[in-house]
PDB file of N, CA, C and O in Angstrom:
ATOM      1  N   MET A   1      90.272 100.801 107.018  1.00  0.00           N
ATOM      2  CA  MET A   1      91.662 101.114 106.895  1.00  0.00           C
ATOM      3  C   MET A   1      92.524 100.159 107.708  1.00  0.00           C
ATOM      4  O   MET A   1      93.697  99.958 107.394  1.00  0.00           O
ATOM      5  N   LYS A   2      91.936  99.558 108.771  1.00  0.00           N
ATOM      6  CA  LYS A   2      92.629  98.702 109.698  1.00  0.00           C
ATOM      7  C   LYS A   2      93.208  97.414 108.740  1.00  0.00           C
ATOM      8  O   LYS A   2      94.291  96.859 108.924  1.00  0.00           O
ATOM      9  N   HIS A   3      92.314  97.106 107.770  1.00  0.00           N
ATOM     10  CA  HIS A   3      92.773  95.827 106.978  1.00  0.00           C
ATOM     11  C   HIS A   3      93.999  96.255 106.143  1.00  0.00           C
ATOM     12  O   HIS A   3      94.908  95.438 106.001  1.00  0.00           O
ATOM     13  N   LYS A   4      94.086  97.442 105.597  1.00  0.00           N
ATOM     14  CA  LYS A   4      95.076  97.783 104.955  1.00  0.00           C
ATOM     15  C   LYS A   4      96.424  97.934 105.772  1.00  0.00           C
ATOM     16  O   LYS A   4      97.496  97.704 105.212  1.00  0.00           O
ATOM     17  N   SER A   5      96.369  98.292 106.998  1.00  0.00           N
ATOM     18  CA  SER A   5      97.439  98.549 107.876  1.00  0.00           C
ATOM     19  C   SER A   5      97.880  97.017 108.346  1.00  0.00           C
ATOM     20  O   SER A   5      99.071  96.764 108.527  1.00  0.00           O
ATOM     21  N   ASP A   6      97.002  96.161 108.506  1.00  0.00           N
ATOM     22  CA  ASP A   6      97.348  94.784 108.751  1.00  0.00           C
ATOM     23  C   ASP A   6      98.191  94.066 107.606  1.00  0.00           C
ATOM     24  O   ASP A   6      99.181  93.377 107.850  1.00  0.00           O
ATOM     25  N   ILE A   7      97.742  94.280 106.464  1.00  0.00           N
ATOM     26  CA  ILE A   7      98.387  93.777 105.242  1.00  0.00           C
ATOM     27  C   ILE A   7      99.795  94.361 105.158  1.00  0.00           C
ATOM     28  O   ILE A   7     100.785  93.664 104.933  1.00  0.00           O
ATOM     29  N   GLN A   8      99.829  95.762 105.365  1.00  0.00           N
ATOM     30  CA  GLN A   8     101.129  96.449 105.147  1.00  0.00           C
ATOM     31  C   GLN A   8     101.998  95.827 106.327  1.00  0.00           C
ATOM     32  O   GLN A   8     103.134  95.435 106.060  1.00  0.00           O
ATOM     33  N   GLU A   9     101.573  95.739 107.435  1.00  0.00           N
ATOM     34  CA  GLU A   9     102.415  95.331 108.601  1.00  0.00           C
ATOM     35  C   GLU A   9     102.957  93.946 108.361  1.00  0.00           C
ATOM     36  O   GLU A   9     104.137  93.687 108.600  1.00  0.00           O
ATOM     37  N   LYS A  10     102.030  92.966 107.846  1.00  0.00           N
ATOM     38  CA  LYS A  10     102.391  91.612 107.613  1.00  0.00           C
ATOM     39  C   LYS A  10     103.472  91.619 106.507  1.00  0.00           C
ATOM     40  O   LYS A  10     104.493  90.951 106.667  1.00  0.00           O
ATOM     41  N   ALA A  11     103.286  92.332 105.423  1.00  0.00           N
ATOM     42  CA  ALA A  11     104.186  92.400 104.317  1.00  0.00           C
ATOM     43  C   ALA A  11     105.606  92.928 104.724  1.00  0.00           C
ATOM     44  O   ALA A  11     106.637  92.478 104.224  1.00  0.00           O
ATOM     45  N   THR A  12     105.582  93.826 105.583  1.00  0.00           N
ATOM     46  CA  THR A  12     106.756  94.528 106.144  1.00  0.00           C
ATOM     47  C   THR A  12     107.562  93.448 107.096  1.00  0.00           C
ATOM     48  O   THR A  12     108.784  93.305 107.046  1.00  0.00           O
ATOM     49  N   ASN A  13     106.767  92.782 107.887  1.00  0.00           N
ATOM     50  CA  ASN A  13     107.409  91.731 108.753  1.00  0.00           C
ATOM     51  C   ASN A  13     107.902  90.582 107.906  1.00  0.00           C
ATOM     52  O   ASN A  13     108.938  89.996 108.222  1.00  0.00           O
ATOM     53  N   LEU A  14     107.212  90.242 106.858  1.00  0.00           N
ATOM     54  CA  LEU A  14     107.746  89.088 105.912  1.00  0.00           C
ATOM     55  C   LEU A  14     108.971  89.539 105.302  1.00  0.00           C
ATOM     56  O   LEU A  14     109.954  88.799 105.307  1.00  0.00           O
ATOM     57  N   ALA A  15     109.009  90.775 104.735  1.00  0.00           N
ATOM     58  CA  ALA A  15     110.303  91.175 104.112  1.00  0.00           C
ATOM     59  C   ALA A  15     111.464  91.301 105.114  1.00  0.00           C
ATOM     60  O   ALA A  15     112.618  90.998 104.809  1.00  0.00           O
ATOM     61  N   HIS A  16     111.111  91.754 106.297  1.00  0.00           N
ATOM     62  CA  HIS A  16     112.149  91.821 107.293  1.00  0.00           C
ATOM     63  C   HIS A  16     112.722  90.499 107.688  1.00  0.00           C
ATOM     64  O   HIS A  16     113.934  90.318 107.803  1.00  0.00           O
ATOM     65  N   ASP A  17     111.825  89.590 107.891  1.00  0.00           N
ATOM     66  CA  ASP A  17     112.235  88.250 108.191  1.00  0.00           C
ATOM     67  C   ASP A  17     113.051  87.531 107.186  1.00  0.00           C
ATOM     68  O   ASP A  17     113.989  86.814 107.535  1.00  0.00           O
ATOM     69  N   ALA A  18     112.703  87.713 105.895  1.00  0.00           N
ATOM     70  CA  ALA A  18     113.458  87.253 104.656  1.00  0.00           C
ATOM     71  C   ALA A  18     114.768  87.942 104.596  1.00  0.00           C
ATOM     72  O   ALA A  18     115.745  87.324 104.173  1.00  0.00           O
ATOM     73  N   GLN A  19     114.868  89.200 104.994  1.00  0.00           N
ATOM     74  CA  GLN A  19     116.180  89.911 104.989  1.00  0.00           C
ATOM     75  C   GLN A  19     117.143  89.404 106.051  1.00  0.00           C
ATOM     76  O   GLN A  19     118.350  89.300 105.830  1.00  0.00           O
ATOM     77  N   GLU A  20     116.545  89.074 107.271  1.00  0.00           N
ATOM     78  CA  GLU A  20     117.186  88.499 108.241  1.00  0.00           C
ATOM     79  C   GLU A  20     117.836  87.134 107.895  1.00  0.00           C
ATOM     80  O   GLU A  20     119.016  86.868 108.124  1.00  0.00           O
ATOM     81  N   LEU A  21     117.011  86.367 107.365  1.00  0.00           N
ATOM     82  CA  LEU A  21     117.344  85.155 106.841  1.00  0.00           C
ATOM     83  C   LEU A  21     118.590  85.111 105.976  1.00  0.00           C
ATOM     84  O   LEU A  21     119.578  84.409 106.196  1.00  0.00           O
ATOM     85  N   LEU A  22     118.407  86.000 104.904  1.00  0.00           N
ATOM     86  CA  LEU A  22     119.528  86.311 104.003  1.00  0.00           C
ATOM     87  C   LEU A  22     120.824  86.716 104.693  1.00  0.00           C
ATOM     88  O   LEU A  22     121.918  86.291 104.321  1.00  0.00           O
ATOM     89  N   ALA A  23     120.672  87.486 105.630  1.00  0.00           N
ATOM     90  CA  ALA A  23     121.942  87.948 106.532  1.00  0.00           C
ATOM     91  C   ALA A  23     122.445  86.741 107.187  1.00  0.00           C
ATOM     92  O   ALA A  23     123.624  86.404 107.082  1.00  0.00           O
ATOM     93  N   ALA A  24     121.446  85.979 107.965  1.00  0.00           N
ATOM     94  CA  ALA A  24     122.046  84.865 108.691  1.00  0.00           C
ATOM     95  C   ALA A  24     122.738  83.774 107.902  1.00  0.00           C
ATOM     96  O   ALA A  24     123.608  83.065 108.408  1.00  0.00           O
ATOM     97  N   THR A  25     122.329  83.657 106.650  1.00  0.00           N
ATOM     98  CA  THR A  25     122.939  82.478 105.755  1.00  0.00           C
ATOM     99  C   THR A  25     123.914  83.112 104.899  1.00  0.00           C
ATOM    100  O   THR A  25     124.219  82.458 103.901  1.00  0.00           O
ATOM    101  N   ALA A  26     124.508  84.301 105.063  1.00  0.00           N
ATOM    102  CA  ALA A  26     125.473  84.970 104.336  1.00  0.00           C
ATOM    103  C   ALA A  26     126.707  84.163 104.400  1.00  0.00           C
ATOM    104  O   ALA A  26     127.325  83.960 103.355  1.00  0.00           O
ATOM    105  N   ASP A  27     127.125  83.683 105.519  1.00  0.00           N
ATOM    106  CA  ASP A  27     128.426  82.893 105.486  1.00  0.00           C
ATOM    107  C   ASP A  27     128.300  81.527 105.254  1.00  0.00           C
ATOM    108  O   ASP A  27     129.295  80.812 105.363  1.00  0.00           O
ATOM    109  N   VAL A  28     127.030  80.983 104.898  1.00  0.00           N
ATOM    110  CA  VAL A  28     126.930  79.464 104.564  1.00  0.00           C
ATOM    111  C   VAL A  28     127.134  79.247 103.153  1.00  0.00           C
ATOM    112  O   VAL A  28     126.658  79.956 102.266  1.00  0.00           O
ATOM    113  N   SER A  29     127.888  78.199 102.981  1.00  0.00           N
ATOM    114  CA  SER A  29     128.268  77.959 101.570  1.00  0.00           C
ATOM    115  C   SER A  29     127.379  76.528 101.282  1.00  0.00           C
ATOM    116  O   SER A  29     126.843  75.799 102.117  1.00  0.00           O
ATOM    117  N   GLY A  30     127.416  76.402  99.904  1.00  0.00           N
ATOM    118  CA  GLY A  30     126.648  75.284  99.390  1.00  0.00           C
ATOM    119  C   GLY A  30     125.800  75.680  98.315  1.00  0.00           C
ATOM    120  O   GLY A  30     125.100  76.691  98.370  1.00  0.00           O
ATOM    121  N   THR A  31     125.845  74.888  97.312  1.00  0.00           N
ATOM    122  CA  THR A  31     125.026  75.084  96.059  1.00  0.00           C
ATOM    123  C   THR A  31     123.485  75.392  96.375  1.00  0.00           C
ATOM    124  O   THR A  31     122.918  76.381  95.908  1.00  0.00           O
ATOM    125  N   LYS A  32     122.876  74.482  97.186  1.00  0.00           N
ATOM    126  CA  LYS A  32     121.389  74.712  97.421  1.00  0.00           C
ATOM    127  C   LYS A  32     121.193  75.962  98.216  1.00  0.00           C
ATOM    128  O   LYS A  32     120.267  76.710  97.903  1.00  0.00           O
ATOM    129  N   VAL A  33     121.968  76.253  99.202  1.00  0.00           N
ATOM    130  CA  VAL A  33     121.807  77.463  99.950  1.00  0.00           C
ATOM    131  C   VAL A  33     121.955  78.724  99.140  1.00  0.00           C
ATOM    132  O   VAL A  33     121.153  79.649  99.269  1.00  0.00           O
ATOM    133  N   MET A  34     122.976  78.773  98.303  1.00  0.00           N
ATOM    134  CA  MET A  34     123.151  79.893  97.317  1.00  0.00           C
ATOM    135  C   MET A  34     121.964  80.097  96.409  1.00  0.00           C
ATOM    136  O   MET A  34     121.498  81.213  96.182  1.00  0.00           O
ATOM    137  N   GLU A  35     121.497  78.991  95.904  1.00  0.00           N
ATOM    138  CA  GLU A  35     120.428  79.110  94.959  1.00  0.00           C
ATOM    139  C   GLU A  35     119.148  79.654  95.624  1.00  0.00           C
ATOM    140  O   GLU A  35     118.406  80.475  95.084  1.00  0.00           O
ATOM    141  N   ALA A  36     118.948  79.096  96.907  1.00  0.00           N
ATOM    142  CA  ALA A  36     117.741  79.486  97.657  1.00  0.00           C
ATOM    143  C   ALA A  36     117.939  81.084  97.962  1.00  0.00           C
ATOM    144  O   ALA A  36     116.999  81.857  97.774  1.00  0.00           O
ATOM    145  N   ARG A  37     119.093  81.499  98.398  1.00  0.00           N
ATOM    146  CA  ARG A  37     119.324  82.746  98.630  1.00  0.00           C
ATOM    147  C   ARG A  37     118.982  83.665  97.480  1.00  0.00           C
ATOM    148  O   ARG A  37     118.333  84.683  97.720  1.00  0.00           O
ATOM    149  N   LYS A  38     119.392  83.367  96.173  1.00  0.00           N
ATOM    150  CA  LYS A  38     119.172  84.127  95.063  1.00  0.00           C
ATOM    151  C   LYS A  38     117.666  84.096  94.779  1.00  0.00           C
ATOM    152  O   LYS A  38     117.149  85.154  94.419  1.00  0.00           O
ATOM    153  N   ARG A  39     117.017  83.159  94.883  1.00  0.00           N
ATOM    154  CA  ARG A  39     115.490  83.004  94.695  1.00  0.00           C
ATOM    155  C   ARG A  39     114.778  83.876  95.626  1.00  0.00           C
ATOM    156  O   ARG A  39     113.802  84.533  95.265  1.00  0.00           O
ATOM    157  N   LEU A  40     115.278  83.901  96.909  1.00  0.00           N
ATOM    158  CA  LEU A  40     114.659  84.711  97.927  1.00  0.00           C
ATOM    159  C   LEU A  40     114.837  86.226  97.762  1.00  0.00           C
ATOM    160  O   LEU A  40     113.953  87.054  97.981  1.00  0.00           O
ATOM    161  N   SER A  41     116.064  86.484  97.358  1.00  0.00           N
ATOM    162  CA  SER A  41     116.369  87.898  96.963  1.00  0.00           C
ATOM    163  C   SER A  41     115.458  88.381  95.881  1.00  0.00           C
ATOM    164  O   SER A  41     114.771  89.396  95.989  1.00  0.00           O
ATOM    165  N   ALA A  42     115.489  87.551  94.764  1.00  0.00           N
ATOM    166  CA  ALA A  42     114.545  88.025  93.687  1.00  0.00           C
ATOM    167  C   ALA A  42     113.142  88.125  93.988  1.00  0.00           C
ATOM    168  O   ALA A  42     112.466  88.999  93.443  1.00  0.00           O
ATOM    169  N   ALA A  43     112.589  87.227  94.892  1.00  0.00           N
ATOM    170  CA  ALA A  43     111.271  87.250  95.303  1.00  0.00           C
ATOM    171  C   ALA A  43     110.984  88.524  96.086  1.00  0.00           C
ATOM    172  O   ALA A  43     109.963  89.196  95.940  1.00  0.00           O
ATOM    173  N   LEU A  44     111.949  88.788  96.909  1.00  0.00           N
ATOM    174  CA  LEU A  44     111.829  90.041  97.799  1.00  0.00           C
ATOM    175  C   LEU A  44     111.726  91.252  96.902  1.00  0.00           C
ATOM    176  O   LEU A  44     110.945  92.162  97.180  1.00  0.00           O
ATOM    177  N   GLU A  45     112.539  91.285  95.772  1.00  0.00           N
ATOM    178  CA  GLU A  45     112.615  92.469  94.814  1.00  0.00           C
ATOM    179  C   GLU A  45     111.257  92.481  93.993  1.00  0.00           C
ATOM    180  O   GLU A  45     110.757  93.548  93.637  1.00  0.00           O
ATOM    181  N   ARG A  46     110.753  91.411  93.745  1.00  0.00           N
ATOM    182  CA  ARG A  46     109.499  91.269  92.906  1.00  0.00           C
ATOM    183  C   ARG A  46     108.331  91.811  93.917  1.00  0.00           C
ATOM    184  O   ARG A  46     107.452  92.594  93.558  1.00  0.00           O
ATOM    185  N   GLY A  47     108.440  91.352  95.045  1.00  0.00           N
ATOM    186  CA  GLY A  47     107.365  91.829  96.085  1.00  0.00           C
ATOM    187  C   GLY A  47     107.381  93.251  96.354  1.00  0.00           C
ATOM    188  O   GLY A  47     106.308  93.842  96.477  1.00  0.00           O
ATOM    189  N   LYS A  48     108.560  93.904  96.465  1.00  0.00           N
ATOM    190  CA  LYS A  48     108.684  95.348  96.635  1.00  0.00           C
ATOM    191  C   LYS A  48     108.083  96.079  95.376  1.00  0.00           C
ATOM    192  O   LYS A  48     107.321  97.039  95.485  1.00  0.00           O
ATOM    193  N   GLN A  49     108.475  95.563  94.206  1.00  0.00           N
ATOM    194  CA  GLN A  49     108.015  96.105  93.010  1.00  0.00           C
ATOM    195  C   GLN A  49     106.471  96.069  92.965  1.00  0.00           C
ATOM    196  O   GLN A  49     105.800  97.080  92.755  1.00  0.00           O
ATOM    197  N   ALA A  50     105.943  94.826  93.177  1.00  0.00           N
ATOM    198  CA  ALA A  50     104.549  94.706  93.205  1.00  0.00           C
ATOM    199  C   ALA A  50     103.673  95.711  94.203  1.00  0.00           C
ATOM    200  O   ALA A  50     102.634  96.322  93.951  1.00  0.00           O
ATOM    201  N   TRP A  51     104.392  95.669  95.316  1.00  0.00           N
ATOM    202  CA  TRP A  51     103.650  96.528  96.418  1.00  0.00           C
ATOM    203  C   TRP A  51     103.675  97.936  95.890  1.00  0.00           C
ATOM    204  O   TRP A  51     102.658  98.618  96.012  1.00  0.00           O
ATOM    205  N   GLY A  52     104.731  98.424  95.322  1.00  0.00           N
ATOM    206  CA  GLY A  52     104.798  99.778  94.811  1.00  0.00           C
ATOM    207  C   GLY A  52     103.725 100.098  93.853  1.00  0.00           C
ATOM    208  O   GLY A  52     103.029 101.111  93.928  1.00  0.00           O
ATOM    209  N   GLN A  53     103.609  99.063  92.826  1.00  0.00           N
ATOM    210  CA  GLN A  53     102.625  99.187  91.872  1.00  0.00           C
ATOM    211  C   GLN A  53     101.236  99.319  92.357  1.00  0.00           C
ATOM    212  O   GLN A  53     100.389 100.107  91.936  1.00  0.00           O
ATOM    213  N   PHE A  54     101.112  98.419  93.323  1.00  0.00           N
ATOM    214  CA  PHE A  54      99.691  98.265  93.893  1.00  0.00           C
ATOM    215  C   PHE A  54      99.318  99.664  94.720  1.00  0.00           C
ATOM    216  O   PHE A  54      98.149 100.048  94.675  1.00  0.00           O
ATOM    217  N   GLN A  55     100.205 100.350  95.401  1.00  0.00           N
ATOM    218  CA  GLN A  55     100.140 101.560  96.077  1.00  0.00           C
ATOM    219  C   GLN A  55      99.800 102.678  95.032  1.00  0.00           C
ATOM    220  O   GLN A  55      98.915 103.514  95.209  1.00  0.00           O
ATOM    221  N   GLU A  56     100.593 102.601  93.933  1.00  0.00           N
ATOM    222  CA  GLU A  56     100.258 103.702  92.855  1.00  0.00           C
ATOM    223  C   GLU A  56      98.974 103.438  92.185  1.00  0.00           C
ATOM    224  O   GLU A  56      98.348 104.441  91.843  1.00  0.00           O
ATOM    225  N   GLN A  57      98.466 102.306  91.934  1.00  0.00           N
ATOM    226  CA  GLN A  57      97.179 102.054  91.297  1.00  0.00           C
ATOM    227  C   GLN A  57      96.048 102.405  92.298  1.00  0.00           C
ATOM    228  O   GLN A  57      95.042 102.991  91.899  1.00  0.00           O
ATOM    229  N   ALA A  58      96.209 102.040  93.631  1.00  0.00           N
ATOM    230  CA  ALA A  58      95.235 102.311  94.553  1.00  0.00           C
ATOM    231  C   ALA A  58      95.111 103.910  94.767  1.00  0.00           C
ATOM    232  O   ALA A  58      94.005 104.389  95.018  1.00  0.00           O
ATOM    233  N   ALA A  59      96.174 104.671  94.672  1.00  0.00           N
ATOM    234  CA  ALA A  59      96.111 106.015  94.878  1.00  0.00           C
ATOM    235  C   ALA A  59      95.478 106.599  93.604  1.00  0.00           C
ATOM    236  O   ALA A  59      94.639 107.482  93.779  1.00  0.00           O
ATOM    237  N   ALA A  60      95.774 106.218  92.320  1.00  0.00           N
ATOM    238  CA  ALA A  60      95.188 106.637  91.102  1.00  0.00           C
ATOM    239  C   ALA A  60      93.595 106.340  91.072  1.00  0.00           C
ATOM    240  O   ALA A  60      92.796 107.140  90.586  1.00  0.00           O
ATOM    241  N   ARG A  61      93.232 105.121  91.635  1.00  0.00           N
ATOM    242  CA  ARG A  61      91.862 104.873  91.587  1.00  0.00           C
ATOM    243  C   ARG A  61      90.926 105.718  92.614  1.00  0.00           C
ATOM    244  O   ARG A  61      89.759 106.046  92.400  1.00  0.00           O
ATOM    245  N   ALA A  62      91.658 105.986  93.723  1.00  0.00           N
ATOM    246  CA  ALA A  62      91.126 106.807  94.781  1.00  0.00           C
ATOM    247  C   ALA A  62      90.819 108.294  94.248  1.00  0.00           C
ATOM    248  O   ALA A  62      89.770 108.900  94.464  1.00  0.00           O
ATOM    249  N   LYS A  63      91.852 108.747  93.557  1.00  0.00           N
ATOM    250  CA  LYS A  63      91.844 110.032  92.959  1.00  0.00           C
ATOM    251  C   LYS A  63      90.632 110.065  91.903  1.00  0.00           C
ATOM    252  O   LYS A  63      89.839 111.003  91.981  1.00  0.00           O
ATOM    253  N   VAL A  64      90.466 109.119  90.959  1.00  0.00           N
ATOM    254  CA  VAL A  64      89.432 109.001  90.207  1.00  0.00           C
ATOM    255  C   VAL A  64      88.090 109.058  90.844  1.00  0.00           C
ATOM    256  O   VAL A  64      87.181 109.815  90.503  1.00  0.00           O
ATOM    257  N   ALA A  65      88.056 108.193  91.793  1.00  0.00           N
ATOM    258  CA  ALA A  65      86.710 108.033  92.615  1.00  0.00           C
ATOM    259  C   ALA A  65      86.309 109.387  93.213  1.00  0.00           C
ATOM    260  O   ALA A  65      85.153 109.810  93.254  1.00  0.00           O
ATOM    261  N   ASP A  66      87.421 110.030  93.682  1.00  0.00           N
ATOM    262  CA  ASP A  66      87.090 111.399  94.423  1.00  0.00           C
ATOM    263  C   ASP A  66      86.653 112.479  93.404  1.00  0.00           C
ATOM    264  O   ASP A  66      85.856 113.364  93.715  1.00  0.00           O
ATOM    265  N   GLU A  67      87.241 112.364  92.098  1.00  0.00           N
ATOM    266  CA  GLU A  67      86.901 113.371  91.145  1.00  0.00           C
ATOM    267  C   GLU A  67      85.418 113.018  90.666  1.00  0.00           C
ATOM    268  O   GLU A  67      84.664 113.972  90.477  1.00  0.00           O
ATOM    269  N   LEU A  68      84.969 111.804  90.468  1.00  0.00           N
ATOM    270  CA  LEU A  68      83.676 111.400  90.169  1.00  0.00           C
ATOM    271  C   LEU A  68      82.713 111.811  91.191  1.00  0.00           C
ATOM    272  O   LEU A  68      81.662 112.343  90.832  1.00  0.00           O
ATOM    273  N   VAL A  69      82.971 111.613  92.444  1.00  0.00           N
ATOM    274  CA  VAL A  69      82.063 112.016  93.443  1.00  0.00           C
ATOM    275  C   VAL A  69      81.872 113.677  93.430  1.00  0.00           C
ATOM    276  O   VAL A  69      80.784 114.228  93.594  1.00  0.00           O
ATOM    277  N   HIS A  70      83.083 114.336  93.211  1.00  0.00           N
ATOM    278  CA  HIS A  70      82.865 115.783  93.109  1.00  0.00           C
ATOM    279  C   HIS A  70      82.124 116.342  91.957  1.00  0.00           C
ATOM    280  O   HIS A  70      81.486 117.394  91.997  1.00  0.00           O
ATOM    281  N   GLU A  71      82.261 115.503  90.842  1.00  0.00           N
ATOM    282  CA  GLU A  71      81.587 115.919  89.716  1.00  0.00           C
ATOM    283  C   GLU A  71      80.118 115.557  89.650  1.00  0.00           C
ATOM    284  O   GLU A  71      79.357 116.251  88.975  1.00  0.00           O
ATOM    285  N   HIS A  72      79.672 114.468  90.342  1.00  0.00           N
ATOM    286  CA  HIS A  72      78.397 114.069  90.396  1.00  0.00           C
ATOM    287  C   HIS A  72      78.045 113.839  91.835  1.00  0.00           C
ATOM    288  O   HIS A  72      77.895 112.658  92.149  1.00  0.00           O
ATOM    289  N   PRO A  73      77.887 114.734  92.757  1.00  0.00           N
ATOM    290  CA  PRO A  73      77.633 114.616  94.106  1.00  0.00           C
ATOM    291  C   PRO A  73      76.224 113.893  94.383  1.00  0.00           C
ATOM    292  O   PRO A  73      76.137 112.954  95.175  1.00  0.00           O
ATOM    293  N   TYR A  74      75.216 114.365  93.725  1.00  0.00           N
ATOM    294  CA  TYR A  74      73.782 113.925  93.908  1.00  0.00           C
ATOM    295  C   TYR A  74      73.669 112.458  93.521  1.00  0.00           C
ATOM    296  O   TYR A  74      73.047 111.657  94.219  1.00  0.00           O
ATOM    297  N   GLN A  75      74.301 112.117  92.364  1.00  0.00           N
ATOM    298  CA  GLN A  75      74.170 110.687  91.925  1.00  0.00           C
ATOM    299  C   GLN A  75      75.038 109.800  92.943  1.00  0.00           C
ATOM    300  O   GLN A  75      74.697 108.662  93.265  1.00  0.00           O
ATOM    301  N   SER A  76      76.075 110.369  93.369  1.00  0.00           N
ATOM    302  CA  SER A  76      76.936 109.522  94.427  1.00  0.00           C
ATOM    303  C   SER A  76      76.154 109.342  95.749  1.00  0.00           C
ATOM    304  O   SER A  76      76.294 108.316  96.416  1.00  0.00           O
ATOM    305  N   ILE A  77      75.423 110.235  96.081  1.00  0.00           N
ATOM    306  CA  ILE A  77      74.641 110.139  97.462  1.00  0.00           C
ATOM    307  C   ILE A  77      73.558 109.072  97.129  1.00  0.00           C
ATOM    308  O   ILE A  77      73.263 108.222  97.970  1.00  0.00           O
ATOM    309  N   GLY A  78      72.961 109.111  95.895  1.00  0.00           N
ATOM    310  CA  GLY A  78      71.854 108.252  95.641  1.00  0.00           C
ATOM    311  C   GLY A  78      72.272 106.800  95.433  1.00  0.00           C
ATOM    312  O   GLY A  78      71.556 105.852  95.759  1.00  0.00           O
ATOM    313  N   ILE A  79      73.512 106.679  94.854  1.00  0.00           N
ATOM    314  CA  ILE A  79      74.123 105.240  94.774  1.00  0.00           C
ATOM    315  C   ILE A  79      74.494 104.705  96.177  1.00  0.00           C
ATOM    316  O   ILE A  79      74.237 103.543  96.492  1.00  0.00           O
ATOM    317  N   ALA A  80      75.078 105.539  96.979  1.00  0.00           N
ATOM    318  CA  ALA A  80      75.462 105.116  98.312  1.00  0.00           C
ATOM    319  C   ALA A  80      74.423 104.760  99.121  1.00  0.00           C
ATOM    320  O   ALA A  80      74.544 103.849  99.940  1.00  0.00           O
ATOM    321  N   LEU A  81      73.204 105.512  98.951  1.00  0.00           N
ATOM    322  CA  LEU A  81      71.988 105.365  99.648  1.00  0.00           C
ATOM    323  C   LEU A  81      71.422 103.943  99.253  1.00  0.00           C
ATOM    324  O   LEU A  81      71.009 103.159 100.107  1.00  0.00           O
ATOM    325  N   GLY A  82      71.430 103.676  97.957  1.00  0.00           N
ATOM    326  CA  GLY A  82      70.801 102.430  97.368  1.00  0.00           C
ATOM    327  C   GLY A  82      71.596 101.187  97.775  1.00  0.00           C
ATOM    328  O   GLY A  82      71.052 100.181  98.231  1.00  0.00           O
ATOM    329  N   VAL A  83      72.913 101.314  97.585  1.00  0.00           N
ATOM    330  CA  VAL A  83      73.882 100.317  98.098  1.00  0.00           C
ATOM    331  C   VAL A  83      73.585 100.028  99.687  1.00  0.00           C
ATOM    332  O   VAL A  83      73.263  98.901 100.062  1.00  0.00           O
ATOM    333  N   GLY A  84      73.698 100.969 100.455  1.00  0.00           N
ATOM    334  CA  GLY A  84      73.517 100.920 101.909  1.00  0.00           C
ATOM    335  C   GLY A  84      72.062 100.230 102.202  1.00  0.00           C
ATOM    336  O   GLY A  84      71.967  99.345 103.052  1.00  0.00           O
ATOM    337  N   THR A  85      71.102 100.619 101.561  1.00  0.00           N
ATOM    338  CA  THR A  85      69.693 100.012 101.724  1.00  0.00           C
ATOM    339  C   THR A  85      69.782  98.517 101.420  1.00  0.00           C
ATOM    340  O   THR A  85      69.378  97.696 102.244  1.00  0.00           O
ATOM    341  N   LEU A  86      70.327  98.141 100.196  1.00  0.00           N
ATOM    342  CA  LEU A  86      70.382  96.826  99.812  1.00  0.00           C
ATOM    343  C   LEU A  86      71.218  95.987 100.814  1.00  0.00           C
ATOM    344  O   LEU A  86      70.812  94.874 101.150  1.00  0.00           O
ATOM    345  N   LEU A  87      72.315  96.470 101.271  1.00  0.00           N
ATOM    346  CA  LEU A  87      73.236  95.620 102.221  1.00  0.00           C
ATOM    347  C   LEU A  87      72.498  95.489 103.516  1.00  0.00           C
ATOM    348  O   LEU A  87      72.600  94.464 104.190  1.00  0.00           O
ATOM    349  N   GLY A  88      71.717  96.559 103.900  1.00  0.00           N
ATOM    350  CA  GLY A  88      70.916  96.491 105.183  1.00  0.00           C
ATOM    351  C   GLY A  88      69.860  95.477 105.113  1.00  0.00           C
ATOM    352  O   GLY A  88      69.655  94.738 106.076  1.00  0.00           O
ATOM    353  N   LEU A  89      69.177  95.397 104.030  1.00  0.00           N
ATOM    354  CA  LEU A  89      68.181  94.392 103.824  1.00  0.00           C
ATOM    355  C   LEU A  89      68.622  92.995 103.722  1.00  0.00           C
ATOM    356  O   LEU A  89      68.038  92.070 104.286  1.00  0.00           O
ATOM    357  N   LEU A  90      69.715  92.860 102.954  1.00  0.00           N
ATOM    358  CA  LEU A  90      70.354  91.620 103.028  1.00  0.00           C
ATOM    359  C   LEU A  90      70.944  90.935 104.448  1.00  0.00           C
ATOM    360  O   LEU A  90      70.822  89.759 104.791  1.00  0.00           O
ATOM    361  N   MET A  91      71.549  91.908 105.094  1.00  0.00           N
ATOM    362  CA  MET A  91      71.916  91.592 106.492  1.00  0.00           C
ATOM    363  C   MET A  91      70.858  91.295 107.338  1.00  0.00           C
ATOM    364  O   MET A  91      71.007  90.417 108.188  1.00  0.00           O
ATOM    365  N   ALA A  92      69.675  91.974 107.218  1.00  0.00           N
ATOM    366  CA  ALA A  92      68.572  91.832 108.146  1.00  0.00           C
ATOM    367  C   ALA A  92      67.870  90.543 107.819  1.00  0.00           C
ATOM    368  O   ALA A  92      67.307  89.972 108.753  1.00  0.00           O
ATOM    369  N   ARG A  93      67.825  89.991 106.583  1.00  0.00           N
ATOM    370  CA  ARG A  93      67.334  88.713 106.192  1.00  0.00           C
ATOM    371  C   ARG A  93      68.139  87.602 106.649  1.00  0.00           C
ATOM    372  O   ARG A  93      67.627  86.546 107.020  1.00  0.00           O
ATOM    373  N   ARG A  94      69.527  87.836 106.629  1.00  0.00           N
ATOM    374  CA  ARG A  94      70.486  86.784 107.065  1.00  0.00           C
ATOM    375  C   ARG A  94      70.416  86.552 108.692  1.00  0.00           C
ATOM    376  O   ARG A  94      70.683  85.466 109.207  1.00  0.00           O
ATOM    377  N   GLY A  95      70.073  87.563 109.332  1.00  0.00           N
ATOM    378  CA  GLY A  95      70.189  87.473 110.913  1.00  0.00           C
ATOM    379  C   GLY A  95      68.983  87.109 111.394  1.00  0.00           C
ATOM    380  O   GLY A  95      68.818  86.972 112.606  1.00  0.00           O
TER     381      GLY A  95
END
């Protein structure tokens, strides 16, 4: 879960920095600056939409996985045991 919080924190910081940049350049005129501000605003909006879709999809997938584990608990345990054993063997050979 630490990885998720790191990504979320970095995305939040990036959005905050971009918004500060937009605010700091609000009184600056010039065609290039205005175009850059428009592109940055559009990119921020796309990023927010993509993040929202990602969160929705992740929640839906987690719900499906939870339902599958509840419907097939013994098979889930067997698969987890097999994957864990395989990973353990691979890590032991590597070290």
